[in-house]
C-alpha positions in Angstrom: 7.5 292.7 82.3 4.2 293.9 83.7 2.6 290.5 82.9 5.4 288.7 84.7 5.2 291.0 87.7 1.4 290.5 87.9 1.8 286.7 87.7 4.3 286.7 90.5 2.1 288.9 92.7 -1.2 287.1 91.9 0.0 283.5 92.5 0.3 283.8 96.3 -3.2 285.3 96.4 -4.6 282.3 94.4 -3.0 279.9 97.0 -4.6 282.0 99.8 -8.0 281.4 98.0 -7.2 277.6 98.1 -6.6 278.0 101.9 -10.0 279.7 102.3 -11.8 277.1 100.0 -12.8 280.0 97.8 -13.7 278.1 94.7 -15.1 281.2 92.9 -11.8 283.1 93.4 -9.8 280.1 92.2 -11.9 279.5 89.1 -11.8 283.2 88.2 -8.1 282.6 87.2 -8.8 279.7 84.8 -9.7 279.9 81.1 -12.8 278.0 80.0 -10.7 275.4 78.2 -8.2 274.9 81.1 -6.6 271.5 81.5 -5.5 270.3 85.0 -3.1 267.3 85.4 -3.0 265.8 88.9 -0.4 263.0 89.7 -0.7 259.8 91.5 -3.0 256.8 91.5 -5.9 258.0 93.5 -9.5 258.5 92.2 -8.8 262.2 91.6 -5.6 261.6 89.6 -5.5 262.2 85.9 -6.3 264.8 83.3 -9.3 267.1 83.9 -10.4 269.2 80.9 -12.6 272.3 81.0 -13.4 274.8 83.7 -16.5 272.8 84.9 -14.5 269.6 85.3 -11.6 271.4 87.0 -14.2 273.1 89.3 -15.7 269.7 90.2 -12.1 268.5 91.0 -11.5 271.4 93.4 -14.9 270.9 95.0 -13.8 267.3 95.8 -10.4 268.6 97.0 -12.0 271.0 99.4 -14.4 268.3 100.7 -11.5 265.9 101.2 -9.4 268.5 103.0 -11.6 270.7 105.2 -8.3 272.1 106.7 -5.4 272.9 104.4 -2.7 275.5 104.4 -0.5 276.1 101.4 2.7 278.0 101.9 4.2 279.4 98.7 8.0 279.5 98.7 8.9 280.6 95.2 7.1 281.8 92.1 9.2 281.9 88.9 8.1 283.0 85.5 9.6 281.9 82.2 9.4 285.2 80.3 10.2 288.2 82.5 9.4 290.6 79.6 5.8 289.3 79.1 3.5 292.2 78.6 0.2 290.4 77.8 -0.1 287.5 80.3 1.2 284.7 78.1 3.7 282.9 80.2 4.7 279.9 82.2 4.7 280.1 86.0 6.3 277.6 88.3 5.3 277.7 92.0 7.1 275.8 94.7 4.9 275.1 97.7 4.3 273.1 100.9 0.9 272.1 102.1 -0.3 271.0 105.5 -3.7 269.2 105.5 -6.3 267.6 107.7 -8.5 265.3 105.7 -12.2 264.6 106.3 -11.2 261.5 108.4 -9.0 263.6 110.7 -5.7 262.4 109.3 -3.0 265.1 109.4 -0.2 265.3 106.9 2.0 267.4 104.7 3.5 267.4 101.3 5.5 269.5 98.9 5.3 270.2 95.2 5.7 272.4 92.2 2.8 273.5 90.1 3.6 274.6 86.5 0.9 276.8 85.0 0.7 278.0 81.4 -1.1 281.4 81.1 -2.8 282.8 78.0 -4.1 286.4 78.4 -3.5 286.1 82.2 -5.7 283.0 82.6 -4.5 279.5 83.3 -4.9 277.2 80.3 -2.7 274.3 81.5 -1.9 273.4 85.1 0.2 270.4 86.1 1.1 269.4 89.7 4.4 267.7 90.5 4.0 266.4 94.1 6.9 265.1 96.1 5.2 262.2 97.8 2.6 260.2 95.9 3.1 257.0 97.9 1.2 255.6 100.9 0.8 258.9 102.8 -0.6 260.5 99.7 -3.2 257.7 99.3 -4.0 257.9 103.0 -4.6 261.6 102.7 -7.1 260.9 99.9 -8.7 258.2 102.1 -7.5 255.4 99.8 -4.9 253.6 101.9 
């Protein structure tokens, strides 16, 4: 239960680090062998393996979106009685962005994160709109 409570409390703080572009704080929550799966058909889509590769992905993300604001609506954990930080966390969020070209947009999604010992080992984003607006946000329209 303590692990589940910590995951629910810690998740909004991680999204606040995204909003600040605080790469160090974000990466502190990832295991060295983390896998990140990003949807869509833009150059950053796909599977990114390892903390270094995922760190490079987030560097590009922060460069592409100098202004972003995640709003966390719900954090749900699979195992309420987790004591050691091995769990699955689902986070429902909205994001408002301004990309490096000045384009403004918003999107919604769910991120599912598998934790081992309190560190993320697998992260997968499920984003509501991966169509034309998504590609425009990534400067690929």
